[in-house]
N, C-alpha and C positions, 0 to 999 in steps of 0.2 A: 504494500499501499503506500510506502514511502516513495517508489517509484511513481505510482499514480499521482501523488500529491506535487512532486516536482515536475511532472510533465503538465499539470493543470495550471500551477502557478506559474510556469514558463510561458503557457499561452495566455495566461490570465484572463480576465472576463471577457465573454463575448455573447452571443446570443444563446449559447447553451452551457454556460459555466457561469456560476454566481458564488461570491466568497461572502460571509459573514462572520463577526465575532460570535454573535448570538450567546446573551446572558442566559441565566437560567429560566427566566421567564419570557423567553422570545414568543413572539405572537405567533399561534398556530394559523390565525386567518392570514398572516403574511406568508407563512409557509405555502398556504394553499395557493396563494396568487403567484408566487414563485413556481410552484408545481405546474399550474396551468400554462404559464409563460415559457417556462424550460421543455414541458412536454410538446407543445406546439411548434416551437423551435426547432426541436430536435427532428420532427416530422418534416420541417421544411428544408433543413440542411441535410437531411438523411444521414444524421448521426444514429448511432446504435443507443446513445442515452444522453440526458443532460445531468448535470451535477450541480447540486447544492452543497457547498462546503462551509462548515462550521467550524471556527477556532483560528481564522486567519484574518488579520488587521487588512483592511481594504486600503489605507494609506500608505503602509509600508510594505505591504505584500510579506509581511513575516508572520510564522505561525506564534499566537500568543495563548491558544488553549480555549475550550468552551466549556462552561459549567452546564451546559443544557442537558437537562433529564439524564443524570448520572445513573440512575438504576435501569438494568437492562429492559425489564418489563415496561417500565414507564416510557423508555425511548421507543420500543417497537410499538406501542400502543399508537404513536402518531400516524401510523399506516392505518388504521382503522379511521382515525378521526379524519384523514384525508379522503379516504374512499367514501365516507358518509356524505359529503359536499361536493365532490368533484361529479360532473357530469359529462359523459357518462361515467359511471363509478370506474374509479382508477386510484392507484396508489403507488408509493415508490417500490420499485422491484427489489431494491436493498438497502439496508442501512449499515454501513461499514464504521468500525472505530479503529483508530491509530493512537498509540500511546507514542507520541512524537516526543523527543527530548524537551522541546519547548513549551509542550501542553498538549492536551487532549484534541485530537482532530476527528470530526464526523463527515461521512460523506454520504450523502442523501441522493442515491441514484433513481433519476427520473427515466421512465420509458417514454419512447416517442408515442405521441397520439396514433392510434390506427390510421391507416390510410383513408380519407375521405371522411373522417369524425373529429374534429378539434375537440379539445378538452376545455371545459368551462368550470369556473370556481365560483360558487354560489349564484350560477346564472349569468356570471360574466366572463367573455374571453380573455385571456391575457397574452402578452407577447414580450418581445424585449425589443429596443431599440439601442444596439449597441449594449452598453452595460446597464442601461435603464430600464425600468419596469413600465410597460405600456398597454394600453388596450391592443387588442387583435383587430388591425386595421382590415376593413372590408377586402382590400385587395389580397390579403394573406388568407382570411376565411375563405374567400372564393377558390383561392389555389388549392388549399387543403380539400374542399369539399368536391373540386373537380378531379381530384386524383382518380376516381374510381368510375367516373362516368362514362368513360369509354368501355370499361370491362365490367361493369356491375348491372347485370341484366334487371335486376330490380329496381334500380333508380331511373330508367327509363322513362320519360313522359309519353303516354298514348294521347296522340293529337286529338282523337274522336271521343276521348272519354270525358264525362262531366261528373257533376256529384250526383246527378239523377241515375247515373250506373252505380251508384253505392247502396248498399242496403241500410235502411234507417235503423233496424235493430241492432245491426252491428256497429253503427256510428255511436248508438246509444251505449253499448257495452264498451266500445272503445274510450268514450268520454270516463266511464265509471274507473276504468284501468287508470288512466291519466290522473283522474283526481286522488286516487289512492295512493299513486306514486308521489305527487307533488303536494299532498296534503299538508305537511308542515311549512309550505312556502307559499302557496296559491290557495286562496280561499275558493272552496267548492262553488259557491255561488257565482263568484267571478268567471270561473270556468264555465257554468251552466249559461251564463249571459252572453258567452261568444257564440257568434253564427258558425255553421259548419265549415264554412270557407277557412275562418280564422283558427278553428279548432284543429282542422287538418294540417294546417301550416305549422301550427305550434307543437304539433305530434310528429313532425317531420315526414308526414304522408305525401305532401305535394311539393313539387319545385316550381316556384314563380306562379303558383295558382294552377298549375297543370297536374293532371292526376297521373300518377305514376303507376307502374307494373306492382310496385309494393302495396299501395292503395287497393288496387284491384284485387290481389291475393287475399289481403286481411279481411277488407270490406266490402269487396265487389259482391252485387247482386247474382243470384244464380244464373239471371238470363243475361250476364255479361261476359262469360266465358269467352265468347269469340273475341273479345278484346285482347285475349292473352295467348290466343292462337298463334302456333300449333300446340303450345304446352297444353297439356289435358287438363290443368288446374284441378286434380282430384285428390283425394285421400282415399284409400282403399282398405277396407276391413274385411278379413277373411276368416272364417271359423274352419278348423282342420281337426278331424278325430271321428269319433262314432257318428258325430254330426256333422254336417257340411253348410256352409252359407257364406254369403258374402254381399256387401254393399258398398257403393260408390258416395263419397261425400264431396260435393262441390264446392264452389264459393258461397259465403264468405269463409275462409279458413279460421277467422276468429271465433266463429259460431260451430263451424263444422267439426273442430278438433272437440270440442267439449261433447258433441252429438256423438262423434265416434268413441269417445273414452266411456260415454254412457252406453254403448252397445256391448262392451265387453262383460262376461259375466263374471263379477267380481264377487264370489262367494265367500264366505267365512271358513276358514281352516282351524284345527284345534292342536295346540302343542302342548305336551305336559313336560312342565318343568321337573329337574331333578329334585327328588326326595319331597315332591309334593303330590298331592291327591286331586287336585283341582286343576283342569285344564285352563290354558290361556286361549281366547279366541281372538284371531287377527284377520283382517281382509286379506285375500288371496294375493291383490296388488294394492300398492299405495296410490291414490287418486292422483295426489300432486306429483309422484314419478310418472304415471302414465302421461298426463298433460306435459311434463318437462320433456318428456322423450319426444313426444309429438312437436311440440314447439321448436325444438332443437333439429328434427327433420325438417320442418318449413323454413326454419332460418338459414339453414346450412345446404339445404339442397341444390345441385347445380342444374338450374332451370333451363340452361341452354341445351340440356340432354332431351328435352321435352319427355319428361318421364313422370310418373305419379309416386307419391308416398305409400308404401304397402305395409300395412299391420296385421301380422297373422297370429292368430289365437289358437294356440294349443291347449291341450288339457292341463299341462303343467307349466307353460310360459308364454311369454309374449315375445313376438319378434318383430322389430321396426328395420324396415329397409328403405335407404334413401339414396339417391344418385350423387356421386360426388366423392372424392377420398377424403378421408379426414384431413382437414384443411391447414391446422397448425399445431405440431406437436404430437405427443401420444396420449392415448386416453387414460393411462396410469397416472400421468403427471397431474391430470385434472381430478382424479378420484382421490389422490392424496393433498389436494389442494396447494399443490407447489408451482402452478404455472398459471400465469396471466396471458391469455390469448393476444399476438401481437397483430394478427390480421384476420380478415373475414372474407370469405367468398362474395356474399351479399352485404357489404357494410350498409347501405341505404336501408334495407330490410331489417337488419339487426339493431339498427339506431331506431328505427320506428317500434318495432317489439319492445325495445327496452323502455321507450317512452309510455307504451302502453301496459308497462308492468307486466309483461309477459315472459321475459328473460331478462337476464343480465348481462354486461360485457366482461365480467370478471372469471367466467368460467366456473363458477360455482355450481352449476346445474348438474355436472356429472358426479361431483362431491354429494351433493345433497342426495342423488339417488341411491349412492352408495350407502350414507348415514341413513337412510331411510330402510334398506334392507336388513342393516346391522341392527337397528332399533327394532325390528320385528322377527329377528333371528333367522333369515332365510338366506339362501345364497346370495352372492352380490352380481350386479350387472355383468355381461359380458360384451365387449367389442370384438367383432370379427373383421379385419381389414384385409384377409387372404384374395377376396376378389376384387380385382383391380378397377377402380372407379365405383366402388360400392362401400357403403358403411352398414354394417347389420349389428343392431344392438338387442340383445336377449336379455329380459328380466324374468328370471325364475319366479314362478308362482307356488312351489312345494318344496318340502325338505328333500335334500338329496343324501345327506349322510346325519342321522340324529344326533351323532356325537357333536358334530360341528354345531348344530342348532342348541343343543344342550348346553356345550361350553360357552356359547355367547349369552345364553340365560344366567349362568353363573360369573363369567368374567365381564363384567361390564367394564372395567378398567383398562381392557386390552387396548395397545395402541393400533391404530388403523392399518398400519404397515403390516402388523402381525396378522390382523384379521384379513387382509387381503391375500397373505400368503396361505393362510390356513383354508381359505376359500379355494384356492388353487389346489392343494392337497385333496381336499375332498371331491373335486373335479378330475382327479389323476393328471394334472399339468404341473409340469416343472417348477421348481422355485430355485432361487439362487442360494447358493453353498452358505452365504452368510446368514440368510433366512434360516435355512435349515438347521444350522448349528443353534441359532438362537431359541428356535422353538422346541428342538430336542433338548437342550439345558434346562428350560423351563418346564419340560415333560408334557408338552402340549402336542406333540407328534411322536408316532411311534413305527416301527418298520423302517425298512430299505428300499431305495430305489429299485424297480418301479413300483414298490407296493406300500409306500408311505401312507398313513392313516392318521386321521385326529384321533388322540389318545381317547380312549373309551374311560380308562380309569379318572382321568382328570375331569372327564365330562360329567361323570356320574358321582363323585364323591366329595361332596361340597365340604364335609367335616374336615377332612385332609387338606383343603384348600385354604382353610381359615388364616393359618399362619403365614402361608405363602402370600396371600393377598394382601396382608398387613402390612407386610416387609417391602411391599412394591410402591414406588411413587404412584401417586393417582394421576390419572390423566383428565383433560377436559370433558372427555365423554363419561367419565365417572361423576363428576361434578353436574354434569347437564343431566344425567338421569336422576339424580336426586332433586334438582330443580324441577323436572317434568313430573316427577311422582308427587312432589309437594303441590304443585300447581292443579294436579289430577284430583287431588283429595281436597284441597281447599278453595279451588275455583280461581283466584288470584292471590297475588302477593305483592306487597310494597318492597321497595328496595331494602327497608331496615328488615324485612321478614327473610329476604334473601340472604343479607349479610349475617343474620342471626343462624342461618341453617349452614351456610359454607364457611364462613371465618374460622369457627373451631377446628375445621378439618383441614385446613391449608397448613403446610410445612412451616415450622417455626423459624426456618431459615429466613422467611420473607417478615418484613417490619410491617406495621399497622398500614402505611401508606401503599405499600407493594401488594398487600393482599386486597385492598380496596381497588386497586388498578386491576388486579388479577380477575375479581368479580366483575368489574365493568366491561374487560375486554371479552369475559365469557358470555355475558348477557347480549352484549353486540353480536358477538359471533352467532349465538341461538337465534337472535332476531334475523340476521342475514341469511342463516340457513332456513328460516321459515317455520321454525318449530315454536316460536313464542313472539307475542306482539305487547306493545306498550299502548294500553288503552288509556293512560292518563296522560301527564303532560312531560315535557323534558326535564323540569325540575322536580317533580313529585310523580315518578312513574308508577304505573300499576301493571304488573305483567300478567299476563293470561296465555293460556295454549291456544296455539292456532287451530 
């Protein structure tokens, strides 16, 4: 990192680098403005990243050190604070710390804005004029938004399309999603007062008043499919098994996705926890995961291939197939919540769906689907990318290995990386040597390749696990389970209630402030994952299950 610091100082401040001394209470709002500016400029200059560097004096170009957020948890929490007010949601890709001889230096790494999508902070777009912070001028805004117009099929305006070609019910539903997304910042009555043209423009569905293909896909009337021809503009549900059936769902996708999800036979299944006599009943599929999968197919489909999205329902699983290779990274990166997408096949459509509160830009969708399956003790979703130009997602709706499901009931503290490895073991898939060694040491798997299996003894003997569980550090998943159980029984909880529940369980190595920050970060994470919601105010929150 010393070499990085020397390189940045040598180049000094420019459109993608900013130095600050940054005192202990440096304004998060100012950090957000610089995040927006550096992200937009990194996009425009083709840079891999922008840098906000704390601990360097501007006037002398010398390292003086910074006292900004010395506690690691408190420092990392700035990522969440930026993500909450950046639009679309984005945050620092990394925060690095250097113990320089002349003082502590922080490197806040800013990812470039996605192609075609500028980054705003609290509704305002920022940029740089040399070393100075400035608003994003219209010329730069247009330059970013024009980056994908030539290649983004969904951004094209259909000259013959008018608002009359859109479905009124779909527009009403779109307004509802937009209102939910912007409820902290825009009053519902103000949104309701907008005419349709104003709303469509604010929701990023039109360009200069023209109806785009994205608007037709999401909101188009059933009779408007000819406007996106030759694309079939269909979602297809197919039932395979003892009974067979199928149904095509046409425009508008905003409504037909929900109709298709309702077509799936989502019955209750029963699981018996270890050492208990009462079954637990869960739905075969999580409704949120079904819609998440459908929305992802709609958002990332390669529409230039003129193909439909197909959902096949088997007796024990759902299979979603969309056309177009996985566009950025690998699915496992998103499952572990370790990657933020840098680019999109259909950025115009993705931004519109984000505005309508259907998806997010941060890649949380796959992570949420994985967490939903873990919470319900079922096998994890699988992505199959072996067929060129096609993405196949399978969501299991039945137990594969009872030992795996029983283990998840007992071990709610398992790190997600271990659960992913155990899931591959139960499916007979290979795992890394490091994962195998870790799971074997913890006595969670037994047998040798190719006959590894989840340990039945660990899954069934809760008494023998007691000491082992107590000696392991607890993960966020453990605390989140306690909070969900509390809300399940009590209906709601204040922040004081949550503090009283979780604080005594946190490790003693954390001081009082760090414990408070830990709980704040946990609640924010659970809210972003969609498992809880704040029905109170920002200063007096009241938490409830979604």
